KOLFITOR-363043 format. One record per residue: residue number from 1; x, y, z of N, C-alpha, C in turn. Coordinates in steps of 0.05 Angstrom, whole numbers, plus 32768, in hexadecimal, padded with zeros to 4 digits. Layout:
N
<i = NUM&nX = X&nY = Y&nZ = Z&caX = X&caY = Y&caZ = Z&cX = X&cY = Y&cZ = Z> $
...
//
This chain:
71
<i = 1&nX = 7F74&nY = 8085&nZ = 80AB&caX = 7F7D&caY = 80A1&caZ = 80A8&cX = 7F66&cY = 80B1&cZ = 809E> $
<i = 2&nX = 7F5D&nY = 80C5&nZ = 80AB&caX = 7F47&caY = 80D4&caZ = 80A3&cX = 7F51&cY = 80EE&cZ = 8097> $
<i = 3&nX = 7F52&nY = 80EC&nZ = 807C&caX = 7F5C&caY = 8102&caZ = 806C&cX = 7F51&cY = 8103&cZ = 8050> $
<i = 4&nX = 7F4F&nY = 811A&nZ = 8043&caX = 7F45&caY = 811C&caZ = 802B&cX = 7F5B&cY = 811A&cZ = 8016> $
<i = 5&nX = 7F57&nY = 810A&nZ = 8001&caX = 7F6C&caY = 8107&caZ = 7FED&cX = 7F5E&cY = 8110&cZ = 7FD2> $
<i = 6&nX = 7F6C&nY = 8121&nZ = 7FC4&caX = 7F62&caY = 812B&caZ = 7FA9&cX = 7F60&cY = 8112&cZ = 7F98> $
<i = 7&nX = 7F4B&nY = 8112&nZ = 7F85&caX = 7F47&caY = 80FD&caZ = 7F73&cX = 7F60&cY = 80F5&cZ = 7F61> $
<i = 8&nX = 7F6E&nY = 8108&nZ = 7F59&caX = 7F84&caY = 8102&caZ = 7F48&cX = 7F99&cY = 80F2&cZ = 7F57> $
<i = 9&nX = 7F9D&nY = 80F8&nZ = 7F72&caX = 7FB3&caY = 80EB&caZ = 7F7F&cX = 7FA7&cY = 80CF&cZ = 7F88> $
<i = 10&nX = 7F8F&nY = 80CC&nZ = 7F8B&caX = 7F83&caY = 80B3&caZ = 7F94&cX = 7F87&cY = 80A1&cZ = 7F7A> $
<i = 11&nX = 7F80&nY = 80AA&nZ = 7F64&caX = 7F82&caY = 809A&caZ = 7F4A&cX = 7F9E&cY = 8093&cZ = 7F48> $
<i = 12&nX = 7FB1&nY = 80A4&nZ = 7F4B&caX = 7FCE&caY = 809E&caZ = 7F48&cX = 7FD9&cY = 8088&cZ = 7F5B> $
<i = 13&nX = 7FCE&nY = 8089&nZ = 7F76&caX = 7FD2&caY = 8077&caZ = 7F89&cX = 7FC9&cY = 805A&cZ = 7F81> $
<i = 14&nX = 7FB0&nY = 8058&nZ = 7F77&caX = 7FA4&caY = 8040&caZ = 7F6F&cX = 7FB4&cY = 8034&cZ = 7F58> $
<i = 15&nX = 7FBD&nY = 8044&nZ = 7F45&caX = 7FD0&caY = 803C&caZ = 7F30&cX = 7FE9&cY = 8030&cZ = 7F3A> $
<i = 16&nX = 7FF4&nY = 803E&nZ = 7F4D&caX = 800F&caY = 8036&caZ = 7F58&cX = 800C&cY = 8018&cZ = 7F63> $
<i = 17&nX = 7FF8&nY = 8016&nZ = 7F75&caX = 7FF0&caY = 7FFE&caZ = 7F82&cX = 7FED&cY = 7FE8&cZ = 7F70> $
<i = 18&nX = 7FDB&nY = 7FEC&nZ = 7F5B&caX = 7FD5&caY = 7FD9&caZ = 7F48&cX = 7FF0&cY = 7FCF&cZ = 7F38> $
<i = 19&nX = 7FFF&nY = 7FE3&nZ = 7F33&caX = 8019&caY = 7FDB&caZ = 7F24&cX = 802C&cY = 7FC9&cZ = 7F36> $
<i = 20&nX = 802E&nY = 7FD4&nZ = 7F4E&caX = 8040&caY = 7FC3&caZ = 7F62&cX = 8036&cY = 7FA7&cZ = 7F64> $
<i = 21&nX = 801A&nY = 7FA5&nZ = 7F69&caX = 800F&caY = 7F89&caZ = 7F6C&cX = 8013&cY = 7F79&cZ = 7F53> $
<i = 22&nX = 800E&nY = 7F83&nZ = 7F3D&caX = 8012&caY = 7F74&caZ = 7F23&cX = 802F&cY = 7F6A&cZ = 7F21> $
<i = 23&nX = 8040&nY = 7F7C&nZ = 7F26&caX = 805C&caY = 7F75&caZ = 7F25&cX = 8067&cY = 7F60&cZ = 7F38> $
<i = 24&nX = 8058&nY = 7F5E&nZ = 7F4F&caX = 8060&caY = 7F4B&caZ = 7F62&cX = 8048&cY = 7F34&cZ = 7F66> $
<i = 25&nX = 8037&nY = 7F32&nZ = 7F54&caX = 8020&caY = 7F22&caZ = 7F55&cX = 8028&cY = 7F02&cZ = 7F5B> $
<i = 26&nX = 803E&nY = 7EF8&nZ = 7F51&caX = 8042&caY = 7EDC&caZ = 7F59&cX = 804A&cY = 7ED9&cZ = 7F75> $
<i = 27&nX = 805A&nY = 7EEB&nZ = 7F7F&caX = 8063&caY = 7EED&caZ = 7F9B&cX = 804C&cY = 7EF0&cZ = 7FB0> $
<i = 28&nX = 803B&nY = 7F03&nZ = 7FA7&caX = 8024&caY = 7F0A&caZ = 7FB7&cX = 8010&cY = 7EF1&cZ = 7FB7> $
<i = 29&nX = 800D&nY = 7EE5&nZ = 7FA1&caX = 7FFB&caY = 7ECD&caZ = 7F9F&cX = 8006&cY = 7EB6&cZ = 7FB1> $
<i = 30&nX = 8020&nY = 7EB2&nZ = 7FAF&caX = 802D&caY = 7E9E&caZ = 7FC0&cX = 802B&cY = 7EA1&cZ = 7FDE> $
<i = 31&nX = 8029&nY = 7EBA&nZ = 7FE5&caX = 8028&caY = 7EC0&caZ = 8002&cX = 800D&cY = 7ED0&cZ = 800A> $
<i = 32&nX = 7FFB&nY = 7EC7&nZ = 7FFC&caX = 7FDF&caY = 7ED5&caZ = 8000&cX = 7FD4&cY = 7ECF&cZ = 801D> $
<i = 33&nX = 7FDB&nY = 7EBC&nZ = 8029&caX = 7FCF&caY = 7EB5&caZ = 8045&cX = 7FE0&cY = 7EC2&cZ = 8059> $
<i = 34&nX = 7FF6&nY = 7ECF&nZ = 8055&caX = 8008&caY = 7EDA&caZ = 806A&cX = 8005&cY = 7EF9&cZ = 806B> $
<i = 35&nX = 7FF1&nY = 7F03&nZ = 8078&caX = 7FEE&caY = 7F1F&caZ = 8079&cX = 8002&cY = 7F30&cZ = 8083> $
<i = 36&nX = 8011&nY = 7F25&nZ = 8097&caX = 8028&caY = 7F34&caZ = 80A2&cX = 803D&cY = 7F37&cZ = 808C> $
<i = 37&nX = 8044&nY = 7F21&nZ = 807E&caX = 8058&caY = 7F23&caZ = 8066&cX = 8050&cY = 7F38&cZ = 8051> $
<i = 38&nX = 8034&nY = 7F37&nZ = 804D&caX = 802A&caY = 7F48&caZ = 8034&cX = 802B&cY = 7F66&cZ = 8040> $
<i = 39&nX = 8025&nY = 7F6A&nZ = 8056&caX = 8027&caY = 7F84&caZ = 8063&cX = 8043&cY = 7F8D&cZ = 8064> $
<i = 40&nX = 8056&nY = 7F7D&nZ = 806A&caX = 8074&caY = 7F83&caZ = 8066&cX = 807A&cY = 7F8A&cZ = 804D> $
<i = 41&nX = 806F&nY = 7F7B&nZ = 8037&caX = 8075&caY = 7F82&caZ = 801C&cX = 806C&cY = 7F9D&cZ = 8015> $
<i = 42&nX = 8053&nY = 7FA3&nZ = 801E&caX = 8047&caY = 7FBC&caZ = 8019&cX = 8057&cY = 7FD2&cZ = 8025> $
<i = 43&nX = 8061&nY = 7FD0&nZ = 803C&caX = 8072&caY = 7FE4&caZ = 804B&cX = 808B&cY = 7FE7&cZ = 8038> $
<i = 44&nX = 8097&nY = 7FD4&nZ = 8030&caX = 80B1&caY = 7FD5&caZ = 8021&cX = 80AE&cY = 7FDF&cZ = 8005> $
<i = 45&nX = 8099&nY = 7FD7&nZ = 7FF9&caX = 8098&caY = 7FDD&caZ = 7FDB&cX = 8083&cY = 7FF0&cZ = 7FCE> $
<i = 46&nX = 8070&nY = 7FF9&nZ = 7FE2&caX = 805A&caY = 8007&caZ = 7FDA&cX = 8059&cY = 8023&cZ = 7FEB> $
<i = 47&nX = 805F&nY = 8020&nZ = 8005&caX = 8058&caY = 8036&caZ = 8018&cX = 8065&cY = 8050&cZ = 8011> $
<i = 48&nX = 807E&nY = 8051&nZ = 800B&caX = 808E&caY = 8067&caZ = 8006&cX = 8081&cY = 8078&cZ = 7FF3> $
<i = 49&nX = 807E&nY = 806C&nZ = 7FD9&caX = 8073&caY = 8079&caZ = 7FC2&cX = 8056&cY = 8081&cZ = 7FC7> $
<i = 50&nX = 8047&nY = 8072&nZ = 7FD6&caX = 802B&caY = 8076&caZ = 7FDA&cX = 8029&cY = 808F&cZ = 7FED> $
<i = 51&nX = 8039&nY = 808F&nZ = 8001&caX = 8039&caY = 80A5&caZ = 8015&cX = 8041&cY = 80BF&cZ = 8007> $
<i = 52&nX = 8054&nY = 80BE&nZ = 7FF4&caX = 805A&caY = 80D6&caZ = 7FE5&cX = 8044&cY = 80E0&cZ = 7FD3> $
<i = 53&nX = 8036&nY = 80CE&nZ = 7FC6&caX = 801F&caY = 80D5&caZ = 7FB5&cX = 8009&cY = 80E2&cZ = 7FC5> $
<i = 54&nX = 8004&nY = 80D5&nZ = 7FDB&caX = 7FEC&caY = 80DF&caZ = 7FEB&cX = 7FF5&cY = 80F7&cZ = 7FFE> $
<i = 55&nX = 800F&nY = 80FB&nZ = 8000&caX = 8018&caY = 8111&caZ = 800F&cX = 8013&cY = 810C&cZ = 802D> $
<i = 56&nX = 8018&nY = 80F4&nZ = 8038&caX = 8014&caY = 80ED&caZ = 8053&cX = 802F&cY = 80E1&cZ = 805F> $
<i = 57&nX = 802F&nY = 80DF&nZ = 8079&caX = 8046&caY = 80D5&caZ = 8087&cX = 8045&cY = 80B6&cZ = 8080> $
<i = 58&nX = 805C&nY = 80AE&nZ = 8078&caX = 8061&caY = 808E&caZ = 8071&cX = 805A&cY = 807E&cZ = 8089> $
<i = 59&nX = 8067&nY = 8084&nZ = 809F&caX = 8060&caY = 8072&caZ = 80B6&cX = 8044&cY = 8072&cZ = 80BD> $
<i = 60&nX = 8034&nY = 8086&nZ = 80BF&caX = 8018&caY = 8086&caZ = 80C4&cX = 8009&cY = 8078&cZ = 80B0> $
<i = 61&nX = 8011&nY = 807A&nZ = 8096&caX = 8003&caY = 806A&caZ = 8080&cX = 8007&cY = 804C&cZ = 8085> $
<i = 62&nX = 8021&nY = 8044&nZ = 808B&caX = 8027&caY = 8028&caZ = 808E&cX = 8016&cY = 801C&cZ = 80A7> $
<i = 63&nX = 8014&nY = 802B&nZ = 80BD&caX = 8005&caY = 8025&caZ = 80D5&cX = 7FE9&cY = 8021&cZ = 80CA> $
<i = 64&nX = 7FDD&nY = 8033&nZ = 80BD&caX = 7FC1&caY = 8033&caZ = 80B4&cX = 7FBB&cY = 801A&cZ = 80A2> $
<i = 65&nX = 7FD0&nY = 8015&nZ = 8091&caX = 7FCC&caY = 8001&caZ = 807F&cX = 7FCB&cY = 7FE4&cZ = 808E> $
<i = 66&nX = 7FDE&nY = 7FE0&nZ = 80A1&caX = 7FDE&caY = 7FC7&caZ = 80B0&cX = 7FC4&cY = 7FC4&cZ = 80C2> $
<i = 67&nX = 7FBB&nY = 7FDA&nZ = 80CC&caX = 7FA2&caY = 7FDA&caZ = 80D9&cX = 7F8A&cY = 7FD0&cZ = 80C9> $
<i = 68&nX = 7F8A&nY = 7FDB&nZ = 80B2&caX = 7F75&caY = 7FD5&caZ = 80A1&cX = 7F77&cY = 7FBA&cZ = 8094> $
<i = 69&nX = 7F8F&nY = 7FB3&nZ = 808E&caX = 7F94&caY = 7F99&caZ = 8080&cX = 7F95&cY = 7F83&cZ = 8093> $
<i = 70&nX = 7F9D&nY = 7F85&nZ = 80AC&caX = 7F9F&caY = 7F71&caZ = 80BD&cX = 7FB9&cY = 7F63&cZ = 80BD> $
<i = 71&nX = 7FD0&nY = 7F73&nZ = 80B8&caX = 7FE9&caY = 7F66&caZ = 80B7&cX = 7FFB&cY = 7F72&cZ = 80CC> $
//
């Protein structure tokens, strides 16, 4: 997704992602080799809030994440 994101929103998105990962670290670690499952987790647990923070379409963000992540 080629778009400019203000620094404050970018930092908020990073903090959100870090918090979600820490809260689910055991599950993420147990499933670290299953990129599809991890991408599904990201879609279900991170994408909605992330899309709102970044002011982007959730569906497009999920597609971009999967393309970049390989899931």
